[in-house]
N, C-alpha and C positions, 0 to 999 in steps of 0.2 A: 942716523937711521940705520938700524940693524938690517942686514940683508940675509935672506933665507934662500938657500939653494934647494928649492923644492924638487927640481928635476933630479938633483943628486940623491935626495932622499928617496924619490920614487925608484931610481935606478938600483939602489941598494935593496929595496923591498922586492923589486922585480927579479933581481939576480937570485935571491933566496927562493922565490916562488918557482922560477924556472928550474932551479937545481932540484927541488922537491917533485916537480911535475914534468920533467923533461920527456918522459916516456908516454905521457898522456895525450899529447897533441902533435900533429904534423906541422911542418914549417908554415904552410899556408894558413893553418888555423891560428898560429901564434900571431900572424899579421892582423887578424881581427880581434884577438883577445887583448893584446897589449894596449891598443888605443882605448878600449873599453875600460881596462884597468886604470889607465892614466886619468880618464874622465872621473872615475869613482874616487881616485886618490884626491882629486880636487875638493871633494866634500868630506874627506876623512880627517878627523881631528888629530892634530899633531900634539902629543903629550907635552913636549917642551914649550909649545907655543900656546896651548889651550884653545886653539882655533884650527879650523881647516884652512888650506891655502886660499880657497875662495872667500871664506869669512874674513880672513886677515886683510886681503886686498879690498874687500867691500867696506872695511872699517876705515880705510884711508881716504883723505880728501883728494880732489882732482890734482891739486898741487903736489901732494905727497906721492901720488902714483907716478907722476912724471919725474919727480926728484928720485924716486926709487928706480925707475927705468934707467935714468942717466947714471946713477951710482952703480947699478949692475954692469952697465957697459964699460964704465971707467975702470972698475975693479976686476973685470973679467969673470964675474959671477953669472952663470947661465940665466938667461931670461926665460921664465916659464910661460906656457900658454895661459896660465891662470892670470898672470900679470897683464899680458896683452889683452886678454878678454875683458879684464876689469877696466882697462883704459878705453877700449872700444865701446864699452857700455856707457861711458860718460860723454858729456859734451865738452871735450877737452881740446878741440882743434886749435884754439888760440894759444894753448900751452904747449902744444906739440910743434907748432910752426917754427919756433926758434931752433928746434933740433935740426931743421933743414939747413941751417948754417953751421952745424957742428961737425963732429967727426964722421968718418965714413959709416961707422956703425949706427950713429945717431940718425944720419940721413936715411939709411936703409930702413930702420925701424919706423921712422916718422912717415916715410913714403907709404909703407904698408898699412900703418895705423890710420893715417889720414884718408887715403884712398881718394875718391872723387869729392874732395872738399873745396867748395867755392872759396872759402876763406884763404886757402893755400895756393890758389891759382897764380898769384903774383910771384910767389917763391918758386913754383914749378917752372914758370917761364924763365926765371933767372937761372935756375939749375939747367934747364934745357939748353941754354945758350952759353953756359960757362963750364959745366961739368965735363970731365974727360972720361967719365964712366958711362959706357954704352947702356948698361942695365939701368942706371939712374935716368938717363935721357929717355929711354924707351918707356920707363914707368911714368915719368913726367908727362910724356905725350898721351899715354893711355888715360891718365887722370885729368888732363886738360880738355880732351876732346868733347867731354860732356858740356863744356862751357865755351865751345868754339866761337859762338857769336859774341861773347863777352870780350874775347881777346883778338877778335878779327883784325882790328886796326894795328894792334901790336904785332901780330903775326905777319901782316902785310908789310909793315915797316922793316921787320927783320929779313923777310924774303928779299925785299928791294935792296937791302944792304949786303945780301949774299950770306947771311948768317943762318946756318942750319936749314937750308932751303927745303930739303926733303921733309923734315919734321914740320916745317911751317905749312907745306902743301897738305900734309896729312891732317893737320889741325883745320885748315881752311876747308878741306873737303867735307868736314863734318858740320859746317855752318848750315843752319836751317833757313835763315833769311838769305835769299838768293841775291847775288851781286855779279853783274857782268864782268867786273874786274877779276873776281875769283874764278869764274868760268873760263875766262880767257887765259889765265895763268895755268889752270889745270889742262886745258887743251894744248897750250904751247908745250908744256912739259911732256904730255902724252905723245906729241908729234915729233919732238926733238931728241928724245932719249930712248932709243931702242933697247939699250942695255937693261933698262928698268921698266920695260913695257908692261909686264903684269902688274907691278905696283901702281903705275900711273893709271892703268885701266881700272884698278880697284878704287882709286880716288874718284874717278868719274862715276863709278857705280855708287859709291857712298854719297856723292854730292847730289845725285838724283835729278839732274837736269836732262830732259829728253833731247835737247839740242845736241848732246854728245853722240847720239845714236849714229848719225851719218859718218862721223869720224871713226867710230868703233867698227861699223860695218865695212868701211873702206879698208881698214887695217886687217880685219880678220880674213878678208878675201885675198890678201897677198900670199903668194906661194912660199915665201921664205920664212914664215913664222914657225916657231917650234910648237910642240904639243902643249907645253906648259902655257905658252902665250895664247894659244888657241883656246884653252880651257878658261883662262881668266877673261879673255875677250868675250867669249860666249856667255859667261856668267854676267858680265857687265851689261851686255846687250839685253839679256833676258830680265835683269833687274830693273832696266829702264823701260820695260814693256815691249821690247823688240824681239825678233827671232832670227835665227840663222840656221838653215837646214841643208845647206850645200854639203855634199859628201866630200870628205877630205881624206887623203891617204898619208898617214903618219907612220907607216910600217918601218921606215928607216930611222925614225926619231929614237934616240937612246932612252929617253924617259918613257916614251910610249912602250918600248920593248920591255923595259923593266916592269912596268905596270902589268903588261900582258903576261909576262913570265910569272909574276906573283899570283895573278888570277888563276892561271893554269895550274900552278902548284896547289892552290887552295882546292880547286876542283878535284885534282888527283887525290888529295887527302880525304875529301868527302867520299870519293868513290871507294877508297880502301876500306871504309867503314860501312859501305852500303847505304850512304845517306845522300840524298839529293841536295844540292846547294840551297835551293829555295826552302828546304825544310829547316 
């Protein structure tokens, strides 16, 4: 299969255009113009090919598109948005899933192209527990959370074995079908790990079980919590239908001080131009 470096072709055309029109646009204007030019290039017929990039990829079968992607990655030929868009427009999940067992580049492209694919959940769970790449694990978690109920038992089993426990808690917190075992795990993690308090509070908020309110209210009332912890706890309480209105003093908290300083600088900037912040 012949590979076409459509991005390289576009870059050549773009360089010529910029050279001829460099004095017509400011830098921020080019930021809008270039993406629009790239999109138009996708529908521009290439003389040597007799087709536009979009027409070329539209003419390929699902199998040929995936073969083309793998060849681009193997040979180091840039993968254009036109190829990715063509793959995303097809029902090619089953063909993309094998790439999750391939090279790092193949895994990265497959993760992005598959997204929240139910067919890929099994592979996502495998990567989540075997990959050393944090970005890969984070993407897998994001893609699995939509199917939390489907992987609940598997996530519980991994948690009990001590495998990627935080990721398992994040997945379990998205389960729609409530389970006392999951609630107990989320509460236990919330109460026993002060270093990750905001994260565990967010899990309770996501899980949506009102029984967590008493634990959250007890914690937010403690004097030693930081401003970041206070904010996350307050959000979790309100998301579960509760409220916390007690006045707290965080004036000595570094994060609070940073936020306050930023807010004051913004107000000063508005005042310099005679504009009220609410305007």
